[in-house]
VMD Tcl script that builds the backbone (N, CA, C; Angstrom):
set m [mol new atoms 537]
animate dup $m
set s [atomselect $m all]
$s set {name element resname resid chain x y z} {
  {N N UNK 1 A -0.843 109.392 -105.316}
  {CA C UNK 1 A -2.102 109.109 -104.641}
  {C C UNK 1 A -2.831 107.922 -105.240}
  {N N UNK 2 A -2.738 107.759 -106.579}
  {CA C UNK 2 A -3.433 106.702 -107.266}
  {C C UNK 2 A -2.803 105.335 -106.929}
  {N N UNK 3 A -1.482 105.328 -106.779}
  {CA C UNK 3 A -0.795 104.075 -106.393}
  {C C UNK 3 A -1.268 103.615 -105.048}
  {N N UNK 4 A -1.425 104.537 -104.139}
  {CA C UNK 4 A -1.906 104.145 -102.816}
  {C C UNK 4 A -3.332 103.581 -102.864}
  {N N UNK 5 A -4.209 104.188 -103.711}
  {CA C UNK 5 A -5.576 103.713 -103.858}
  {C C UNK 5 A -5.605 102.313 -104.526}
  {N N UNK 6 A -4.694 102.127 -105.531}
  {CA C UNK 6 A -4.584 100.879 -106.206}
  {C C UNK 6 A -4.168 99.723 -105.289}
  {N N UNK 7 A -3.140 100.086 -104.457}
  {CA C UNK 7 A -2.611 99.122 -103.468}
  {C C UNK 7 A -3.663 98.713 -102.479}
  {N N UNK 8 A -4.501 99.787 -102.088}
  {CA C UNK 8 A -5.510 99.500 -101.079}
  {C C UNK 8 A -6.621 98.588 -101.728}
  {N N UNK 9 A -6.939 98.763 -102.918}
  {CA C UNK 9 A -7.897 97.942 -103.676}
  {C C UNK 9 A -7.467 96.527 -103.751}
  {N N UNK 10 A -6.192 96.339 -104.086}
  {CA C UNK 10 A -5.586 95.003 -104.222}
  {C C UNK 10 A -5.554 94.268 -102.846}
  {N N UNK 11 A -5.281 95.045 -101.829}
  {CA C UNK 11 A -5.241 94.457 -100.497}
  {C C UNK 11 A -6.658 94.008 -100.058}
  {N N UNK 12 A -7.680 94.837 -100.364}
  {CA C UNK 12 A -9.021 94.470 -100.076}
  {C C UNK 12 A -9.502 93.276 -100.871}
  {N N UNK 13 A -9.005 93.166 -102.158}
  {CA C UNK 13 A -9.349 92.095 -102.966}
  {C C UNK 13 A -8.697 90.709 -102.432}
  {N N UNK 14 A -7.481 90.925 -101.900}
  {CA C UNK 14 A -6.726 89.754 -101.399}
  {C C UNK 14 A -7.477 89.216 -100.193}
  {N N UNK 15 A -7.956 90.102 -99.355}
  {CA C UNK 15 A -8.622 89.698 -98.118}
  {C C UNK 15 A -10.025 89.168 -98.324}
  {N N UNK 16 A -10.532 89.433 -99.465}
  {CA C UNK 16 A -11.951 89.090 -99.717}
  {C C UNK 16 A -12.068 87.536 -99.871}
  {N N UNK 17 A -12.986 86.931 -99.185}
  {CA C UNK 17 A -13.228 85.498 -99.262}
  {C C UNK 17 A -14.319 85.253 -100.189}
  {N N UNK 18 A -14.016 84.470 -101.200}
  {CA C UNK 18 A -15.072 84.152 -102.231}
  {C C UNK 18 A -16.043 83.130 -101.676}
  {N N UNK 19 A -17.113 82.951 -102.328}
  {CA C UNK 19 A -18.242 82.051 -101.888}
  {C C UNK 19 A -17.789 80.611 -101.890}
  {N N UNK 20 A -17.020 80.239 -102.916}
  {CA C UNK 20 A -16.597 78.846 -103.055}
  {C C UNK 20 A -15.678 78.440 -101.885}
  {N N UNK 21 A -14.702 79.341 -101.530}
  {CA C UNK 21 A -13.776 78.903 -100.419}
  {C C UNK 21 A -14.566 78.936 -99.095}
  {N N UNK 22 A -15.589 79.800 -98.978}
  {CA C UNK 22 A -16.379 79.842 -97.739}
  {C C UNK 22 A -17.229 78.551 -97.577}
  {N N UNK 23 A -17.703 78.026 -98.669}
  {CA C UNK 23 A -18.436 76.739 -98.628}
  {C C UNK 23 A -17.565 75.556 -98.333}
  {N N UNK 24 A -16.384 75.523 -99.011}
  {CA C UNK 24 A -15.416 74.430 -98.715}
  {C C UNK 24 A -14.914 74.510 -97.316}
  {N N UNK 25 A -14.618 75.694 -96.861}
  {CA C UNK 25 A -14.132 75.856 -95.448}
  {C C UNK 25 A -15.187 75.395 -94.440}
  {N N UNK 26 A -16.438 75.754 -94.772}
  {CA C UNK 26 A -17.521 75.308 -93.836}
  {C C UNK 26 A -17.671 73.833 -93.778}
  {N N UNK 27 A -17.516 73.179 -94.944}
  {CA C UNK 27 A -17.661 71.728 -95.001}
  {C C UNK 27 A -16.477 71.118 -94.200}
  {N N UNK 28 A -15.293 71.572 -94.409}
  {CA C UNK 28 A -14.128 71.063 -93.694}
  {C C UNK 28 A -14.274 71.257 -92.144}
  {N N UNK 29 A -14.728 72.496 -91.795}
  {CA C UNK 29 A -14.911 72.782 -90.322}
  {C C UNK 29 A -15.927 71.906 -89.747}
  {N N UNK 30 A -17.015 71.649 -90.534}
  {CA C UNK 30 A -18.093 70.762 -89.976}
  {C C UNK 30 A -17.626 69.365 -89.776}
  {N N UNK 31 A -16.867 68.854 -90.839}
  {CA C UNK 31 A -16.278 67.481 -90.697}
  {C C UNK 31 A -15.374 67.355 -89.497}
  {N N UNK 32 A -14.572 68.376 -89.302}
  {CA C UNK 32 A -13.649 68.367 -88.108}
  {C C UNK 32 A -14.437 68.400 -86.811}
  {N N UNK 33 A -15.486 69.156 -86.785}
  {CA C UNK 33 A -16.269 69.378 -85.551}
  {C C UNK 33 A -17.009 68.113 -85.142}
  {N N UNK 34 A -17.457 67.307 -86.170}
  {CA C UNK 34 A -18.264 66.124 -85.825}
  {C C UNK 34 A -17.487 64.888 -85.776}
  {N N UNK 35 A -16.152 64.941 -85.781}
  {CA C UNK 35 A -15.304 63.736 -85.776}
  {C C UNK 35 A -15.552 62.837 -84.478}
  {N N UNK 36 A -15.780 63.372 -83.330}
  {CA C UNK 36 A -16.064 62.519 -82.222}
  {C C UNK 36 A -17.347 61.676 -82.489}
  {N N UNK 37 A -18.371 62.288 -83.041}
  {CA C UNK 37 A -19.553 61.540 -83.375}
  {C C UNK 37 A -19.300 60.499 -84.428}
  {N N UNK 38 A -18.504 60.859 -85.445}
  {CA C UNK 38 A -18.203 59.855 -86.506}
  {C C UNK 38 A -17.386 58.722 -85.989}
  {N N UNK 39 A -16.502 58.971 -85.022}
  {CA C UNK 39 A -15.697 57.839 -84.467}
  {C C UNK 39 A -16.515 56.867 -83.703}
  {N N UNK 40 A -17.504 57.366 -82.958}
  {CA C UNK 40 A -18.358 56.470 -82.093}
  {C C UNK 40 A -19.586 55.909 -82.826}
  {N N UNK 41 A -19.648 56.058 -84.215}
  {CA C UNK 41 A -20.738 55.541 -84.937}
  {C C UNK 41 A -20.738 53.964 -84.818}
  {N N UNK 42 A -19.548 53.392 -84.665}
  {CA C UNK 42 A -19.453 51.946 -84.645}
  {C C UNK 42 A -20.296 51.357 -83.425}
  {N N UNK 43 A -20.474 52.122 -82.432}
  {CA C UNK 43 A -21.253 51.625 -81.214}
  {C C UNK 43 A -22.688 51.383 -81.606}
  {N N UNK 44 A -23.218 51.929 -82.660}
  {CA C UNK 44 A -24.586 51.686 -83.034}
  {C C UNK 44 A -24.782 50.422 -83.887}
  {N N UNK 45 A -23.588 49.753 -84.178}
  {CA C UNK 45 A -23.619 48.560 -85.023}
  {C C UNK 45 A -23.707 47.381 -84.129}
  {N N UNK 46 A -24.627 46.363 -84.340}
  {CA C UNK 46 A -24.709 45.188 -83.507}
  {C C UNK 46 A -23.477 44.305 -83.671}
  {N N UNK 47 A -23.275 43.498 -82.593}
  {CA C UNK 47 A -22.186 42.526 -82.591}
  {C C UNK 47 A -22.611 41.224 -83.188}
  {N N UNK 48 A -22.999 41.256 -84.413}
  {CA C UNK 48 A -23.491 40.048 -85.101}
  {C C UNK 48 A -22.686 39.889 -86.448}
  {N N UNK 49 A -22.786 38.715 -87.022}
  {CA C UNK 49 A -22.098 38.405 -88.313}
  {C C UNK 49 A -22.727 39.307 -89.435}
  {N N UNK 50 A -24.012 39.357 -89.490}
  {CA C UNK 50 A -24.768 40.102 -90.522}
  {C C UNK 50 A -25.553 41.237 -89.862}
  {N N UNK 51 A -25.346 42.444 -90.414}
  {CA C UNK 51 A -26.049 43.656 -89.910}
  {C C UNK 51 A -27.053 44.063 -90.974}
  {N N UNK 52 A -28.292 43.882 -90.669}
  {CA C UNK 52 A -29.405 44.260 -91.598}
  {C C UNK 52 A -29.961 45.552 -91.208}
  {N N UNK 53 A -30.074 46.528 -92.209}
  {CA C UNK 53 A -30.792 47.702 -92.010}
  {C C UNK 53 A -31.830 47.865 -93.133}
  {N N UNK 54 A -32.633 48.888 -93.140}
  {CA C UNK 54 A -33.565 49.062 -94.157}
  {C C UNK 54 A -32.966 49.530 -95.465}
  {N N UNK 55 A -31.683 49.995 -95.464}
  {CA C UNK 55 A -30.914 50.425 -96.568}
  {C C UNK 55 A -30.081 49.353 -97.227}
  {N N UNK 56 A -29.442 48.557 -96.346}
  {CA C UNK 56 A -28.491 47.584 -96.865}
  {C C UNK 56 A -28.312 46.432 -95.810}
  {N N UNK 57 A -27.657 45.407 -96.317}
  {CA C UNK 57 A -27.249 44.259 -95.429}
  {C C UNK 57 A -25.747 44.152 -95.504}
  {N N UNK 58 A -25.077 44.194 -94.351}
  {CA C UNK 58 A -23.637 44.114 -94.250}
  {C C UNK 58 A -23.194 42.804 -93.612}
  {N N UNK 59 A -22.340 42.009 -94.270}
  {CA C UNK 59 A -21.775 40.771 -93.766}
  {C C UNK 59 A -20.344 41.038 -93.335}
  {N N UNK 60 A -20.018 40.733 -92.122}
  {CA C UNK 60 A -18.671 40.888 -91.587}
  {C C UNK 60 A -17.668 40.005 -92.143}
  {N N UNK 61 A -18.113 38.933 -92.797}
  {CA C UNK 61 A -17.177 38.032 -93.462}
  {C C UNK 61 A -16.291 37.265 -92.497}
  {N N UNK 62 A -14.983 37.220 -92.817}
  {CA C UNK 62 A -14.034 36.470 -91.998}
  {C C UNK 62 A -13.822 37.060 -90.601}
  {N N UNK 63 A -14.168 38.291 -90.408}
  {CA C UNK 63 A -14.034 38.955 -89.119}
  {C C UNK 63 A -15.134 38.650 -88.156}
  {N N UNK 64 A -16.208 38.163 -88.656}
  {CA C UNK 64 A -17.387 37.576 -87.879}
  {C C UNK 64 A -18.066 38.561 -86.923}
  {N N UNK 65 A -17.808 39.794 -86.895}
  {CA C UNK 65 A -18.484 40.679 -86.014}
  {C C UNK 65 A -18.553 42.129 -86.711}
  {N N UNK 66 A -19.809 42.471 -87.097}
  {CA C UNK 66 A -20.008 43.742 -87.809}
  {C C UNK 66 A -19.533 44.907 -86.956}
  {N N UNK 67 A -19.711 44.892 -85.668}
  {CA C UNK 67 A -19.282 45.924 -84.736}
  {C C UNK 67 A -17.775 46.109 -84.761}
  {N N UNK 68 A -17.011 45.025 -84.791}
  {CA C UNK 68 A -15.587 45.047 -84.883}
  {C C UNK 68 A -15.108 45.600 -86.238}
  {N N UNK 69 A -15.809 45.263 -87.298}
  {CA C UNK 69 A -15.395 45.695 -88.641}
  {C C UNK 69 A -15.644 47.282 -88.706}
  {N N UNK 70 A -16.766 47.755 -88.194}
  {CA C UNK 70 A -17.011 49.156 -88.220}
  {C C UNK 70 A -16.106 49.893 -87.311}
  {N N UNK 71 A -15.665 49.323 -86.198}
  {CA C UNK 71 A -14.644 49.879 -85.342}
  {C C UNK 71 A -13.269 50.077 -86.072}
  {N N UNK 72 A -12.909 49.029 -86.817}
  {CA C UNK 72 A -11.709 49.064 -87.629}
  {C C UNK 72 A -11.875 50.190 -88.640}
  {N N UNK 73 A -12.948 50.247 -89.382}
  {CA C UNK 73 A -13.166 51.193 -90.430}
  {C C UNK 73 A -13.044 52.684 -89.844}
  {N N UNK 74 A -13.796 52.954 -88.756}
  {CA C UNK 74 A -13.701 54.344 -88.215}
  {C C UNK 74 A -12.397 54.633 -87.684}
  {N N UNK 75 A -11.640 53.644 -87.154}
  {CA C UNK 75 A -10.342 53.875 -86.631}
  {C C UNK 75 A -9.312 54.178 -87.719}
  {N N UNK 76 A -9.651 53.871 -88.938}
  {CA C UNK 76 A -8.763 54.120 -90.075}
  {C C UNK 76 A -9.229 55.227 -91.008}
  {N N UNK 77 A -10.600 55.362 -91.121}
  {CA C UNK 77 A -11.146 56.336 -92.037}
  {C C UNK 77 A -10.943 57.756 -91.450}
  {N N UNK 78 A -11.114 57.973 -90.153}
  {CA C UNK 78 A -10.909 59.327 -89.668}
  {C C UNK 78 A -9.512 59.814 -89.726}
  {N N UNK 79 A -8.475 59.055 -89.419}
  {CA C UNK 79 A -7.098 59.555 -89.681}
  {C C UNK 79 A -6.850 59.794 -91.126}
  {N N UNK 80 A -7.439 58.962 -92.038}
  {CA C UNK 80 A -7.315 59.120 -93.489}
  {C C UNK 80 A -7.966 60.520 -93.855}
  {N N UNK 81 A -9.142 60.827 -93.304}
  {CA C UNK 81 A -9.739 61.998 -93.583}
  {C C UNK 81 A -8.961 63.263 -93.087}
  {N N UNK 82 A -8.339 63.142 -91.882}
  {CA C UNK 82 A -7.512 64.242 -91.437}
  {C C UNK 82 A -6.298 64.406 -92.246}
  {N N UNK 83 A -5.660 63.298 -92.724}
  {CA C UNK 83 A -4.493 63.432 -93.605}
  {C C UNK 83 A -4.831 64.000 -94.976}
  {N N UNK 84 A -5.997 63.675 -95.501}
  {CA C UNK 84 A -6.410 64.302 -96.792}
  {C C UNK 84 A -6.692 65.797 -96.635}
  {N N UNK 85 A -7.329 66.156 -95.572}
  {CA C UNK 85 A -7.493 67.619 -95.290}
  {C C UNK 85 A -6.214 68.270 -95.166}
  {N N UNK 86 A -5.308 67.713 -94.424}
  {CA C UNK 86 A -3.960 68.287 -94.237}
  {C C UNK 86 A -3.184 68.370 -95.558}
  {N N UNK 87 A -3.177 67.357 -96.349}
  {CA C UNK 87 A -2.557 67.331 -97.616}
  {C C UNK 87 A -3.067 68.421 -98.615}
  {N N UNK 88 A -4.329 68.549 -98.636}
  {CA C UNK 88 A -4.919 69.580 -99.593}
  {C C UNK 88 A -4.896 71.010 -99.114}
  {N N UNK 89 A -4.565 71.214 -97.770}
  {CA C UNK 89 A -4.409 72.519 -97.220}
  {C C UNK 89 A -3.018 72.866 -96.844}
  {N N UNK 90 A -2.151 72.011 -96.902}
  {CA C UNK 90 A -0.721 72.303 -96.469}
  {C C UNK 90 A -0.053 73.168 -97.501}
  {N N UNK 91 A 0.673 74.187 -96.987}
  {CA C UNK 91 A 1.402 75.069 -97.858}
  {C C UNK 91 A 2.909 74.907 -97.739}
  {N N UNK 92 A 3.365 73.867 -97.153}
  {CA C UNK 92 A 4.813 73.685 -96.939}
  {C C UNK 92 A 5.404 72.917 -98.095}
  {N N UNK 93 A 6.674 72.995 -98.314}
  {CA C UNK 93 A 7.346 72.377 -99.382}
  {C C UNK 93 A 7.354 70.813 -99.242}
  {N N UNK 94 A 7.190 70.327 -98.032}
  {CA C UNK 94 A 7.329 68.830 -97.786}
  {C C UNK 94 A 5.928 68.174 -97.735}
  {N N UNK 95 A 4.940 68.828 -98.185}
  {CA C UNK 95 A 3.533 68.270 -98.051}
  {C C UNK 95 A 3.352 66.933 -98.798}
  {N N UNK 96 A 4.225 66.590 -99.750}
  {CA C UNK 96 A 4.151 65.299 -100.412}
  {C C UNK 96 A 4.406 64.159 -99.519}
  {N N UNK 97 A 5.145 64.356 -98.437}
  {CA C UNK 97 A 5.353 63.261 -97.451}
  {C C UNK 97 A 4.071 62.784 -96.810}
  {N N UNK 98 A 3.072 63.634 -96.756}
  {CA C UNK 98 A 1.804 63.239 -96.147}
  {C C UNK 98 A 1.173 62.124 -96.971}
  {N N UNK 99 A 1.588 61.965 -98.250}
  {CA C UNK 99 A 1.017 60.852 -99.043}
  {C C UNK 99 A 1.360 59.501 -98.519}
  {N N UNK 100 A 2.481 59.357 -97.826}
  {CA C UNK 100 A 2.911 58.057 -97.355}
  {C C UNK 100 A 1.882 57.523 -96.307}
  {N N UNK 101 A 1.632 58.269 -95.195}
  {CA C UNK 101 A 0.551 57.704 -94.245}
  {C C UNK 101 A -0.831 57.730 -94.849}
  {N N UNK 102 A -1.096 58.607 -95.777}
  {CA C UNK 102 A -2.449 58.609 -96.434}
  {C C UNK 102 A -2.629 57.287 -97.181}
  {N N UNK 103 A -1.680 56.931 -97.965}
  {CA C UNK 103 A -1.765 55.611 -98.768}
  {C C UNK 103 A -1.889 54.428 -97.812}
  {N N UNK 104 A -1.065 54.507 -96.746}
  {CA C UNK 104 A -1.095 53.458 -95.702}
  {C C UNK 104 A -2.496 53.228 -95.200}
  {N N UNK 105 A -3.156 54.295 -94.765}
  {CA C UNK 105 A -4.529 54.189 -94.228}
  {C C UNK 105 A -5.552 53.711 -95.307}
  {N N UNK 106 A -5.438 54.229 -96.527}
  {CA C UNK 106 A -6.282 53.781 -97.614}
  {C C UNK 106 A -6.078 52.323 -97.895}
  {N N UNK 107 A -4.839 51.863 -97.903}
  {CA C UNK 107 A -4.606 50.443 -98.108}
  {C C UNK 107 A -5.130 49.603 -97.013}
  {N N UNK 108 A -4.967 50.058 -95.738}
  {CA C UNK 108 A -5.536 49.344 -94.623}
  {C C UNK 108 A -7.024 49.180 -94.751}
  {N N UNK 109 A -7.666 50.213 -95.103}
  {CA C UNK 109 A -9.144 50.171 -95.244}
  {C C UNK 109 A -9.569 49.116 -96.336}
  {N N UNK 110 A -8.839 49.200 -97.465}
  {CA C UNK 110 A -9.198 48.233 -98.526}
  {C C UNK 110 A -8.793 46.809 -98.119}
  {N N UNK 111 A -7.833 46.686 -97.329}
  {CA C UNK 111 A -7.453 45.336 -96.913}
  {C C UNK 111 A -8.487 44.706 -95.961}
  {N N UNK 112 A -9.260 45.503 -95.258}
  {CA C UNK 112 A -10.327 45.079 -94.361}
  {C C UNK 112 A -11.350 44.326 -95.216}
  {N N UNK 113 A -11.662 44.834 -96.400}
  {CA C UNK 113 A -12.747 44.294 -97.220}
  {C C UNK 113 A -12.259 43.155 -98.197}
  {N N UNK 114 A -10.981 43.310 -98.681}
  {CA C UNK 114 A -10.551 42.451 -99.796}
  {C C UNK 114 A -9.540 41.390 -99.400}
  {N N UNK 115 A -8.780 41.505 -98.297}
  {CA C UNK 115 A -7.800 40.598 -97.979}
  {C C UNK 115 A -8.395 39.531 -97.040}
  {N N UNK 116 A -8.426 38.318 -97.529}
  {CA C UNK 116 A -9.063 37.251 -96.749}
  {C C UNK 116 A -8.003 36.266 -96.248}
  {N N UNK 117 A -6.754 36.436 -96.572}
  {CA C UNK 117 A -5.741 35.488 -96.148}
  {C C UNK 117 A -4.957 35.814 -94.886}
  {N N UNK 118 A -4.751 37.063 -94.657}
  {CA C UNK 118 A -3.924 37.459 -93.473}
  {C C UNK 118 A -4.662 38.298 -92.516}
  {N N UNK 119 A -4.318 38.352 -91.280}
  {CA C UNK 119 A -4.992 39.223 -90.309}
  {C C UNK 119 A -4.850 40.703 -90.661}
  {N N UNK 120 A -5.746 41.511 -90.202}
  {CA C UNK 120 A -5.753 42.952 -90.499}
  {C C UNK 120 A -4.404 43.565 -90.005}
  {N N UNK 121 A -3.845 44.431 -90.867}
  {CA C UNK 121 A -2.602 45.214 -90.565}
  {C C UNK 121 A -1.360 44.379 -90.386}
  {N N UNK 122 A -1.365 43.162 -90.925}
  {CA C UNK 122 A -0.136 42.343 -90.752}
  {C C UNK 122 A 0.579 42.244 -92.089}
  {N N UNK 123 A 1.910 42.474 -92.058}
  {CA C UNK 123 A 2.750 42.331 -93.243}
  {C C UNK 123 A 2.340 43.172 -94.421}
  {N N UNK 124 A 1.883 44.356 -94.173}
  {CA C UNK 124 A 1.512 45.235 -95.303}
  {C C UNK 124 A 2.534 46.299 -95.577}
  {N N UNK 125 A 3.609 46.403 -94.847}
  {CA C UNK 125 A 4.610 47.329 -95.047}
  {C C UNK 125 A 5.330 47.219 -96.388}
  {N N UNK 126 A 5.436 45.997 -96.887}
  {CA C UNK 126 A 6.092 45.820 -98.239}
  {C C UNK 126 A 5.325 46.498 -99.360}
  {N N UNK 127 A 4.056 46.743 -99.136}
  {CA C UNK 127 A 3.321 47.422 -100.189}
  {C C UNK 127 A 3.570 48.929 -100.216}
  {N N UNK 128 A 4.049 49.518 -99.179}
  {CA C UNK 128 A 4.336 50.951 -99.057}
  {C C UNK 128 A 5.740 51.294 -99.586}
  {N N UNK 129 A 6.561 50.367 -99.703}
  {CA C UNK 129 A 7.979 50.672 -100.154}
  {C C UNK 129 A 8.067 51.359 -101.540}
  {N N UNK 130 A 7.289 50.973 -102.496}
  {CA C UNK 130 A 7.393 51.689 -103.841}
  {C C UNK 130 A 7.014 53.204 -103.655}
  {N N UNK 131 A 5.975 53.508 -102.932}
  {CA C UNK 131 A 5.690 54.841 -102.657}
  {C C UNK 131 A 6.703 55.586 -101.872}
  {N N UNK 132 A 7.208 54.990 -100.845}
  {CA C UNK 132 A 8.263 55.619 -100.030}
  {C C UNK 132 A 9.535 55.733 -100.859}
  {N N UNK 133 A 9.784 54.892 -101.832}
  {CA C UNK 133 A 10.999 54.923 -102.593}
  {C C UNK 133 A 10.904 56.146 -103.590}
  {N N UNK 134 A 9.741 56.623 -103.844}
  {CA C UNK 134 A 9.562 57.788 -104.696}
  {C C UNK 134 A 9.526 59.040 -103.885}
  {N N UNK 135 A 8.684 59.081 -102.849}
  {CA C UNK 135 A 8.464 60.278 -102.101}
  {C C UNK 135 A 9.646 60.738 -101.285}
  {N N UNK 136 A 10.272 59.846 -100.545}
  {CA C UNK 136 A 11.323 60.239 -99.682}
  {C C UNK 136 A 12.637 60.781 -100.375}
  {N N UNK 137 A 13.076 60.197 -101.430}
  {CA C UNK 137 A 14.158 60.773 -102.183}
  {C C UNK 137 A 13.796 62.129 -102.809}
  {N N UNK 138 A 12.577 62.209 -103.306}
  {CA C UNK 138 A 12.089 63.488 -103.900}
  {C C UNK 138 A 12.153 64.644 -102.843}
  {N N UNK 139 A 11.659 64.337 -101.681}
  {CA C UNK 139 A 11.704 65.385 -100.614}
  {C C UNK 139 A 13.125 65.666 -100.177}
  {N N UNK 140 A 13.996 64.628 -100.144}
  {CA C UNK 140 A 15.390 64.937 -99.826}
  {C C UNK 140 A 16.038 65.816 -100.895}
  {N N UNK 141 A 15.718 65.557 -102.187}
  {CA C UNK 141 A 16.329 66.383 -103.247}
  {C C UNK 141 A 15.805 67.804 -103.174}
  {N N UNK 142 A 14.524 67.979 -102.910}
  {CA C UNK 142 A 13.980 69.373 -102.739}
  {C C UNK 142 A 14.607 70.051 -101.568}
  {N N UNK 143 A 14.825 69.398 -100.477}
  {CA C UNK 143 A 15.491 69.940 -99.339}
  {C C UNK 143 A 16.935 70.292 -99.656}
  {N N UNK 144 A 17.599 69.441 -100.356}
  {CA C UNK 144 A 19.051 69.670 -100.703}
  {C C UNK 144 A 19.099 70.915 -101.572}
  {N N UNK 145 A 18.183 70.989 -102.563}
  {CA C UNK 145 A 18.149 72.164 -103.512}
  {C C UNK 145 A 17.899 73.448 -102.711}
  {N N UNK 146 A 17.023 73.364 -101.725}
  {CA C UNK 146 A 16.719 74.541 -100.933}
  {C C UNK 146 A 17.886 75.065 -100.120}
  {N N UNK 147 A 18.556 74.084 -99.481}
  {CA C UNK 147 A 19.725 74.435 -98.693}
  {C C UNK 147 A 20.860 74.970 -99.572}
  {N N UNK 148 A 20.986 74.428 -100.780}
  {CA C UNK 148 A 21.977 74.957 -101.744}
  {C C UNK 148 A 21.656 76.356 -102.047}
  {N N UNK 149 A 20.381 76.656 -102.279}
  {CA C UNK 149 A 20.033 78.025 -102.635}
  {C C UNK 149 A 20.205 78.943 -101.481}
  {N N UNK 150 A 19.931 78.481 -100.227}
  {CA C UNK 150 A 20.136 79.302 -99.059}
  {C C UNK 150 A 21.592 79.723 -98.891}
  {N N UNK 151 A 22.447 78.819 -99.149}
  {CA C UNK 151 A 23.894 79.096 -99.027}
  {C C UNK 151 A 24.385 80.029 -100.100}
  {N N UNK 152 A 23.815 80.036 -101.315}
  {CA C UNK 152 A 24.263 80.780 -102.364}
  {C C UNK 152 A 23.561 82.073 -102.628}
  {N N UNK 153 A 22.263 82.147 -102.204}
  {CA C UNK 153 A 21.433 83.303 -102.559}
  {C C UNK 153 A 21.053 84.200 -101.366}
  {N N UNK 154 A 21.360 83.753 -100.191}
  {CA C UNK 154 A 20.934 84.449 -98.951}
  {C C UNK 154 A 19.474 84.758 -98.884}
  {N N UNK 155 A 18.642 83.795 -99.261}
  {CA C UNK 155 A 17.171 83.947 -99.115}
  {C C UNK 155 A 16.769 83.296 -97.812}
  {N N UNK 156 A 15.635 83.805 -97.350}
  {CA C UNK 156 A 15.082 83.211 -96.056}
  {C C UNK 156 A 14.334 81.919 -96.462}
  {N N UNK 157 A 14.065 81.156 -95.416}
  {CA C UNK 157 A 13.346 79.909 -95.626}
  {C C UNK 157 A 11.937 80.079 -96.238}
  {N N UNK 158 A 11.318 81.172 -95.800}
  {CA C UNK 158 A 9.972 81.392 -96.295}
  {C C UNK 158 A 10.048 81.803 -97.798}
  {N N UNK 159 A 11.038 82.513 -98.216}
  {CA C UNK 159 A 11.145 82.864 -99.601}
  {C C UNK 159 A 11.392 81.667 -100.451}
  {N N UNK 160 A 12.232 80.694 -99.960}
  {CA C UNK 160 A 12.481 79.528 -100.697}
  {C C UNK 160 A 11.254 78.544 -100.769}
  {N N UNK 161 A 10.501 78.490 -99.644}
  {CA C UNK 161 A 9.298 77.660 -99.659}
  {C C UNK 161 A 8.289 78.258 -100.681}
  {N N UNK 162 A 8.263 79.569 -100.755}
  {CA C UNK 162 A 7.409 80.254 -101.708}
  {C C UNK 162 A 7.811 79.900 -103.132}
  {N N UNK 163 A 9.165 79.888 -103.371}
  {CA C UNK 163 A 9.659 79.614 -104.700}
  {C C UNK 163 A 9.345 78.179 -105.172}
  {N N UNK 164 A 9.422 77.203 -104.209}
  {CA C UNK 164 A 9.289 75.787 -104.597}
  {C C UNK 164 A 7.822 75.349 -104.496}
  {N N UNK 165 A 6.887 76.221 -103.965}
  {CA C UNK 165 A 5.560 75.823 -103.775}
  {C C UNK 165 A 4.807 75.799 -105.123}
  {N N UNK 166 A 4.190 74.675 -105.394}
  {CA C UNK 166 A 3.318 74.584 -106.551}
  {C C UNK 166 A 1.910 75.009 -106.146}
  {N N UNK 167 A 1.402 75.949 -106.851}
  {CA C UNK 167 A 0.151 76.584 -106.390}
  {C C UNK 167 A -0.944 76.287 -107.399}
  {N N UNK 168 A -1.640 75.121 -107.267}
  {CA C UNK 168 A -2.791 74.907 -108.114}
  {C C UNK 168 A -3.946 75.807 -107.667}
  {N N UNK 169 A -4.832 76.115 -108.618}
  {CA C UNK 169 A -5.891 77.102 -108.286}
  {C C UNK 169 A -7.044 76.466 -107.547}
  {N N UNK 170 A -7.225 75.168 -107.698}
  {CA C UNK 170 A -8.339 74.477 -107.033}
  {C C UNK 170 A -7.983 73.075 -106.676}
  {N N UNK 171 A -8.853 72.338 -105.982}
  {CA C UNK 171 A -8.539 70.978 -105.561}
  {C C UNK 171 A -8.349 70.065 -106.726}
  {N N UNK 172 A -9.159 70.191 -107.796}
  {CA C UNK 172 A -9.009 69.304 -108.987}
  {C C UNK 172 A -7.627 69.493 -109.585}
  {N N UNK 173 A -7.113 70.690 -109.711}
  {CA C UNK 173 A -5.821 70.916 -110.303}
  {C C UNK 173 A -4.672 70.294 -109.423}
  {N N UNK 174 A -4.961 70.277 -108.075}
  {CA C UNK 174 A -4.010 69.686 -107.188}
  {C C UNK 174 A -4.009 68.212 -107.306}
  {N N UNK 175 A -5.114 67.619 -107.549}
  {CA C UNK 175 A -5.213 66.104 -107.761}
  {C C UNK 175 A -4.641 65.796 -109.113}
  {N N UNK 176 A -4.834 66.611 -110.196}
  {CA C UNK 176 A -4.327 66.325 -111.482}
  {C C UNK 176 A -2.794 66.397 -111.600}
  {N N UNK 177 A -2.157 67.109 -110.695}
  {CA C UNK 177 A -0.690 67.235 -110.819}
  {C C UNK 177 A 0.051 65.903 -110.357}
  {N N UNK 178 A -0.745 64.978 -109.806}
  {CA C UNK 178 A -0.146 63.690 -109.415}
  {C C UNK 178 A -0.420 62.578 -110.388}
  {N N UNK 179 A -1.320 62.819 -111.354}
  {CA C UNK 179 A -1.675 61.750 -112.257}
  {C C UNK 179 A -1.511 62.177 -113.740}
}
mol reanalyze $m
mol bondsrecalc $m
mol representation Tube
mol addrep $m
């Protein structure tokens, strides 16, 4: 009888949502819910070279149109936000592959501000090769190791994903495992 009660308490504790995860989940849900508004923020920016507000002054630089620059930023920042949310919440063994498009969008956003020699999004693929040269073979090796274990151990795919999954306790630990 005591084992049944202990199991019931553990199950109740497992289902219990702590305050921290409720707050983080609420923030993520709110960000996802307001994405249409965030995307169309660029429409409030004037089509001028310099955009002056009471908080700051923004110069469009070589692109010559502040509205166009903000359109570029929102068109790249929102997918970057989606990819980061997906990366930090994904529980699959292949979640490291999400880093490739994440870095691509981050690099494209930085190129809007710092690259003055070439047009936006032109010839930037060569900068992604080092990342892809690390991530893609790593994912292939993990996949090969999983299929080897499937053939020798008769485990299900879910059991193998569980075995290979790195489970950091919080977002900071997840970030630290990459640096």
